[in-house]
C-alpha positions as CSV (number, residue, x, y, z in Angstrom):
1,M,115.6,198.0,-289.8
2,A,115.5,194.4,-288.0
3,V,114.5,191.9,-290.5
4,K,113.0,188.7,-289.5
5,M,112.5,185.2,-290.9
6,R,109.1,184.0,-289.8
7,L,105.7,182.2,-290.4
8,Q,102.7,183.8,-292.2
9,R,99.5,182.1,-291.4
10,N,97.3,181.1,-294.6
11,G,94.4,178.7,-294.7
12,S,91.2,178.2,-293.2
13,K,90.1,177.8,-289.6
14,R,91.6,174.6,-288.1
15,N,93.7,174.2,-291.4
16,A,96.5,176.2,-290.8
17,Q,99.2,176.2,-293.6
18,Y,102.1,178.9,-293.2
19,R,104.5,180.8,-295.7
20,I,107.9,181.2,-294.6
21,V,108.6,185.0,-295.2
22,I,111.2,187.8,-294.7
23,S,109.5,190.8,-293.0
24,D,110.3,193.8,-290.9
25,S,110.1,192.8,-287.3
26,R,107.7,196.0,-286.6
27,S,105.0,194.5,-289.0
28,P,102.1,192.4,-288.0
29,R,102.3,188.6,-288.4
30,D,100.1,188.6,-291.6
31,G,100.9,192.0,-292.7
32,R,103.4,193.1,-295.1
33,F,106.5,191.1,-296.0
34,I,109.6,191.5,-298.2
35,D,110.1,187.9,-299.7
36,T,108.7,184.5,-299.5
37,V,111.3,181.7,-299.0
38,G,109.4,178.7,-298.4
39,T,106.1,176.8,-297.1
40,Y,105.3,174.8,-294.1
41,D,102.5,172.5,-293.6
42,P,101.8,171.0,-290.0
43,N,98.7,169.2,-290.9
44,T,100.3,166.4,-293.0
45,E,101.9,163.3,-291.3
46,P,104.8,163.9,-291.1
47,S,104.8,167.6,-291.4
48,T,106.2,169.0,-294.9
49,F,108.2,172.1,-295.4
50,K,110.0,173.3,-298.4
51,F,112.6,176.1,-298.7
52,D,114.3,178.0,-301.6
53,E,117.7,177.2,-300.0
54,E,119.2,179.9,-302.3
55,K,116.9,182.7,-301.0
56,A,117.0,181.4,-297.5
57,K,120.9,181.4,-297.4
58,K,121.1,184.8,-299.1
59,W,118.8,186.3,-296.5
60,L,120.5,184.7,-293.6
61,A,124.0,186.1,-295.0
62,N,122.3,189.5,-295.1
63,G,121.4,189.4,-291.3
64,A,117.8,188.1,-291.3
65,Q,116.9,186.6,-287.7
66,P,114.8,183.6,-287.8
67,T,112.4,182.8,-285.3
68,E,112.4,179.8,-283.2
69,V,110.2,177.7,-285.3
70,V,111.6,178.9,-288.5
71,G,115.1,178.0,-287.0
72,K,114.1,174.5,-286.2
73,L,112.8,174.2,-289.6
74,L,116.0,175.5,-291.3
75,K,118.2,173.0,-289.1
76,L,115.9,170.0,-290.3
77,A,116.4,171.1,-293.9
78,G,120.0,171.3,-293.3
79,I,120.2,175.0,-293.8
80,E,122.9,176.3,-291.4
81,K,123.7,180.0,-290.8
């Protein structure tokens, strides 16, 4: 099973907020997920994001592959693979 760390959209129309989740790569974007490791709000200036560092490091060590955007957020947060 390929596990990905990716964004799951929440919020209303034109007011997107995201959860950073761990999910099976075959599940849809807003579908089932395994665990939540953080949040991301692109609407604030500057954009805000929070990670549970312990969970994020655990999942990266277990082989979860971050998507491009989540990889950039991890890098900004100082969480390296």
